[in-house]
PyMOL CGO cylinders between C-alpha atoms (Angstrom):
from pymol import cmd
from pymol.cgo import CYLINDER

trace = [
    CYLINDER, 122.22, 77.86, 48.45, 121.03, 79.70, 51.54, 0.3, 1, 1, 1, 1, 1, 1,
    CYLINDER, 121.03, 79.70, 51.54, 117.74, 79.50, 53.33, 0.3, 1, 1, 1, 1, 1, 1,
    CYLINDER, 117.74, 79.50, 53.33, 116.04, 77.71, 56.10, 0.3, 1, 1, 1, 1, 1, 1,
    CYLINDER, 116.04, 77.71, 56.10, 115.93, 73.97, 56.35, 0.3, 1, 1, 1, 1, 1, 1,
    CYLINDER, 115.93, 73.97, 56.35, 112.58, 72.29, 56.30, 0.3, 1, 1, 1, 1, 1, 1,
    CYLINDER, 112.58, 72.29, 56.30, 111.52, 70.75, 59.58, 0.3, 1, 1, 1, 1, 1, 1,
    CYLINDER, 111.52, 70.75, 59.58, 112.33, 67.12, 60.06, 0.3, 1, 1, 1, 1, 1, 1,
    CYLINDER, 112.33, 67.12, 60.06, 111.45, 64.57, 62.69, 0.3, 1, 1, 1, 1, 1, 1,
    CYLINDER, 111.45, 64.57, 62.69, 115.03, 64.39, 63.96, 0.3, 1, 1, 1, 1, 1, 1,
    CYLINDER, 115.03, 64.39, 63.96, 115.93, 68.07, 64.38, 0.3, 1, 1, 1, 1, 1, 1,
    CYLINDER, 115.93, 68.07, 64.38, 113.87, 71.14, 65.15, 0.3, 1, 1, 1, 1, 1, 1,
    CYLINDER, 113.87, 71.14, 65.15, 113.37, 73.76, 62.42, 0.3, 1, 1, 1, 1, 1, 1,
    CYLINDER, 113.37, 73.76, 62.42, 115.06, 76.45, 64.48, 0.3, 1, 1, 1, 1, 1, 1,
    CYLINDER, 115.06, 76.45, 64.48, 118.11, 75.66, 66.56, 0.3, 1, 1, 1, 1, 1, 1,
    CYLINDER, 118.11, 75.66, 66.56, 118.26, 78.56, 68.97, 0.3, 1, 1, 1, 1, 1, 1,
    CYLINDER, 118.26, 78.56, 68.97, 118.82, 78.94, 72.67, 0.3, 1, 1, 1, 1, 1, 1,
    CYLINDER, 118.82, 78.94, 72.67, 116.50, 80.86, 74.93, 0.3, 1, 1, 1, 1, 1, 1,
    CYLINDER, 116.50, 80.86, 74.93, 118.25, 84.10, 75.96, 0.3, 1, 1, 1, 1, 1, 1,
    CYLINDER, 118.25, 84.10, 75.96, 118.27, 85.12, 79.60, 0.3, 1, 1, 1, 1, 1, 1,
    CYLINDER, 118.27, 85.12, 79.60, 115.90, 88.05, 78.99, 0.3, 1, 1, 1, 1, 1, 1,
    CYLINDER, 115.90, 88.05, 78.99, 113.18, 85.75, 77.59, 0.3, 1, 1, 1, 1, 1, 1,
    CYLINDER, 113.18, 85.75, 77.59, 113.56, 83.42, 80.53, 0.3, 1, 1, 1, 1, 1, 1,
    CYLINDER, 113.56, 83.42, 80.53, 113.40, 86.40, 82.89, 0.3, 1, 1, 1, 1, 1, 1,
    CYLINDER, 113.40, 86.40, 82.89, 110.14, 87.61, 81.36, 0.3, 1, 1, 1, 1, 1, 1,
    CYLINDER, 110.14, 87.61, 81.36, 108.60, 84.18, 81.89, 0.3, 1, 1, 1, 1, 1, 1,
    CYLINDER, 108.60, 84.18, 81.89, 109.96, 83.88, 85.44, 0.3, 1, 1, 1, 1, 1, 1,
    CYLINDER, 109.96, 83.88, 85.44, 109.11, 87.41, 86.64, 0.3, 1, 1, 1, 1, 1, 1,
    CYLINDER, 109.11, 87.41, 86.64, 105.62, 86.74, 88.11, 0.3, 1, 1, 1, 1, 1, 1,
    CYLINDER, 105.62, 86.74, 88.11, 106.80, 83.78, 90.18, 0.3, 1, 1, 1, 1, 1, 1,
    CYLINDER, 106.80, 83.78, 90.18, 110.03, 85.48, 91.23, 0.3, 1, 1, 1, 1, 1, 1,
    CYLINDER, 110.03, 85.48, 91.23, 108.32, 88.75, 92.23, 0.3, 1, 1, 1, 1, 1, 1,
    CYLINDER, 108.32, 88.75, 92.23, 105.80, 86.85, 94.35, 0.3, 1, 1, 1, 1, 1, 1,
    CYLINDER, 105.80, 86.85, 94.35, 108.62, 84.92, 95.96, 0.3, 1, 1, 1, 1, 1, 1,
    CYLINDER, 108.62, 84.92, 95.96, 110.35, 88.20, 96.80, 0.3, 1, 1, 1, 1, 1, 1,
    CYLINDER, 110.35, 88.20, 96.80, 107.09, 89.52, 98.28, 0.3, 1, 1, 1, 1, 1, 1,
    CYLINDER, 107.09, 89.52, 98.28, 106.68, 86.45, 100.49, 0.3, 1, 1, 1, 1, 1, 1,
    CYLINDER, 106.68, 86.45, 100.49, 110.28, 86.69, 101.67, 0.3, 1, 1, 1, 1, 1, 1,
    CYLINDER, 110.28, 86.69, 101.67, 109.90, 90.40, 102.45, 0.3, 1, 1, 1, 1, 1, 1,
    CYLINDER, 109.90, 90.40, 102.45, 106.72, 89.77, 104.44, 0.3, 1, 1, 1, 1, 1, 1,
    CYLINDER, 106.72, 89.77, 104.44, 108.35, 86.92, 106.42, 0.3, 1, 1, 1, 1, 1, 1,
    CYLINDER, 108.35, 86.92, 106.42, 111.46, 89.03, 107.01, 0.3, 1, 1, 1, 1, 1, 1,
    CYLINDER, 111.46, 89.03, 107.01, 109.12, 91.72, 108.35, 0.3, 1, 1, 1, 1, 1, 1,
    CYLINDER, 109.12, 91.72, 108.35, 107.58, 89.21, 110.76, 0.3, 1, 1, 1, 1, 1, 1,
    CYLINDER, 107.58, 89.21, 110.76, 111.01, 88.22, 111.99, 0.3, 1, 1, 1, 1, 1, 1,
    CYLINDER, 111.01, 88.22, 111.99, 111.97, 91.88, 112.35, 0.3, 1, 1, 1, 1, 1, 1,
    CYLINDER, 111.97, 91.88, 112.35, 108.74, 92.51, 114.25, 0.3, 1, 1, 1, 1, 1, 1,
    CYLINDER, 108.74, 92.51, 114.25, 109.61, 89.79, 116.71, 0.3, 1, 1, 1, 1, 1, 1,
    CYLINDER, 109.61, 89.79, 116.71, 112.97, 91.53, 117.24, 0.3, 1, 1, 1, 1, 1, 1,
    CYLINDER, 112.97, 91.53, 117.24, 111.23, 94.81, 118.07, 0.3, 1, 1, 1, 1, 1, 1,
    CYLINDER, 111.23, 94.81, 118.07, 111.11, 96.55, 114.68, 0.3, 1, 1, 1, 1, 1, 1,
    CYLINDER, 111.11, 96.55, 114.68, 108.03, 97.61, 112.74, 0.3, 1, 1, 1, 1, 1, 1,
    CYLINDER, 108.03, 97.61, 112.74, 105.99, 95.11, 110.77, 0.3, 1, 1, 1, 1, 1, 1,
    CYLINDER, 105.99, 95.11, 110.77, 105.88, 95.03, 106.97, 0.3, 1, 1, 1, 1, 1, 1,
    CYLINDER, 105.88, 95.03, 106.97, 102.30, 94.88, 105.73, 0.3, 1, 1, 1, 1, 1, 1,
    CYLINDER, 102.30, 94.88, 105.73, 101.48, 92.38, 102.94, 0.3, 1, 1, 1, 1, 1, 1,
    CYLINDER, 101.48, 92.38, 102.94, 100.56, 95.19, 100.50, 0.3, 1, 1, 1, 1, 1, 1,
    CYLINDER, 100.56, 95.19, 100.50, 103.82, 96.99, 101.24, 0.3, 1, 1, 1, 1, 1, 1,
    CYLINDER, 103.82, 96.99, 101.24, 105.73, 93.76, 100.59, 0.3, 1, 1, 1, 1, 1, 1,
    CYLINDER, 105.73, 93.76, 100.59, 103.91, 93.38, 97.25, 0.3, 1, 1, 1, 1, 1, 1,
    CYLINDER, 103.91, 93.38, 97.25, 104.72, 96.97, 96.23, 0.3, 1, 1, 1, 1, 1, 1,
    CYLINDER, 104.72, 96.97, 96.23, 108.39, 96.59, 97.14, 0.3, 1, 1, 1, 1, 1, 1,
    CYLINDER, 108.39, 96.59, 97.14, 108.59, 93.24, 95.31, 0.3, 1, 1, 1, 1, 1, 1,
    CYLINDER, 108.59, 93.24, 95.31, 107.85, 94.92, 91.96, 0.3, 1, 1, 1, 1, 1, 1,
    CYLINDER, 107.85, 94.92, 91.96, 111.23, 96.72, 91.67, 0.3, 1, 1, 1, 1, 1, 1,
    CYLINDER, 111.23, 96.72, 91.67, 113.15, 94.17, 93.80, 0.3, 1, 1, 1, 1, 1, 1,
    CYLINDER, 113.15, 94.17, 93.80, 111.84, 91.33, 91.67, 0.3, 1, 1, 1, 1, 1, 1,
    CYLINDER, 111.84, 91.33, 91.67, 113.75, 92.55, 88.62, 0.3, 1, 1, 1, 1, 1, 1,
    CYLINDER, 113.75, 92.55, 88.62, 117.29, 91.71, 89.80, 0.3, 1, 1, 1, 1, 1, 1,
    CYLINDER, 117.29, 91.71, 89.80, 116.02, 88.51, 91.44, 0.3, 1, 1, 1, 1, 1, 1,
    CYLINDER, 116.02, 88.51, 91.44, 114.39, 87.52, 88.16, 0.3, 1, 1, 1, 1, 1, 1,
    CYLINDER, 114.39, 87.52, 88.16, 117.57, 88.24, 86.22, 0.3, 1, 1, 1, 1, 1, 1,
    CYLINDER, 117.57, 88.24, 86.22, 119.55, 86.00, 88.57, 0.3, 1, 1, 1, 1, 1, 1,
    CYLINDER, 119.55, 86.00, 88.57, 116.89, 83.27, 88.29, 0.3, 1, 1, 1, 1, 1, 1,
    CYLINDER, 116.89, 83.27, 88.29, 117.02, 83.55, 84.51, 0.3, 1, 1, 1, 1, 1, 1,
    CYLINDER, 117.02, 83.55, 84.51, 120.79, 83.20, 84.51, 0.3, 1, 1, 1, 1, 1, 1,
    CYLINDER, 120.79, 83.20, 84.51, 120.53, 80.19, 86.82, 0.3, 1, 1, 1, 1, 1, 1,
    CYLINDER, 120.53, 80.19, 86.82, 117.94, 78.48, 84.59, 0.3, 1, 1, 1, 1, 1, 1,
    CYLINDER, 117.94, 78.48, 84.59, 119.98, 79.30, 81.47, 0.3, 1, 1, 1, 1, 1, 1,
    CYLINDER, 119.98, 79.30, 81.47, 123.00, 77.67, 83.13, 0.3, 1, 1, 1, 1, 1, 1,
    CYLINDER, 123.00, 77.67, 83.13, 120.95, 74.59, 83.95, 0.3, 1, 1, 1, 1, 1, 1,
    CYLINDER, 120.95, 74.59, 83.95, 119.76, 74.42, 80.35, 0.3, 1, 1, 1, 1, 1, 1,
    CYLINDER, 119.76, 74.42, 80.35, 123.32, 74.74, 79.05, 0.3, 1, 1, 1, 1, 1, 1,
    CYLINDER, 123.32, 74.74, 79.05, 124.49, 72.06, 81.44, 0.3, 1, 1, 1, 1, 1, 1,
    CYLINDER, 124.49, 72.06, 81.44, 121.76, 69.68, 80.31, 0.3, 1, 1, 1, 1, 1, 1,
    CYLINDER, 121.76, 69.68, 80.31, 122.74, 70.23, 76.66, 0.3, 1, 1, 1, 1, 1, 1,
    CYLINDER, 122.74, 70.23, 76.66, 126.31, 69.08, 77.29, 0.3, 1, 1, 1, 1, 1, 1,
]
cmd.load_cgo(trace, "trace")
């Protein structure tokens, strides 16, 4: 007989792992803001070394595309931590 098991108190009804892409969607806002802060602070350091300053709005704009690979890496890291905790 095939079908889904009814939920019980001991085991969840669905036994699935969160894929990296779902974790990445959840982590994107925090990761993109972290990238923006790091870009802005790197701009301040570069300004003290004689280069141009990075404005906060510019850092936010650049964090939108640069946040995608950072989010993917953060999702992989969190997925690895979740797998490690399951073992």
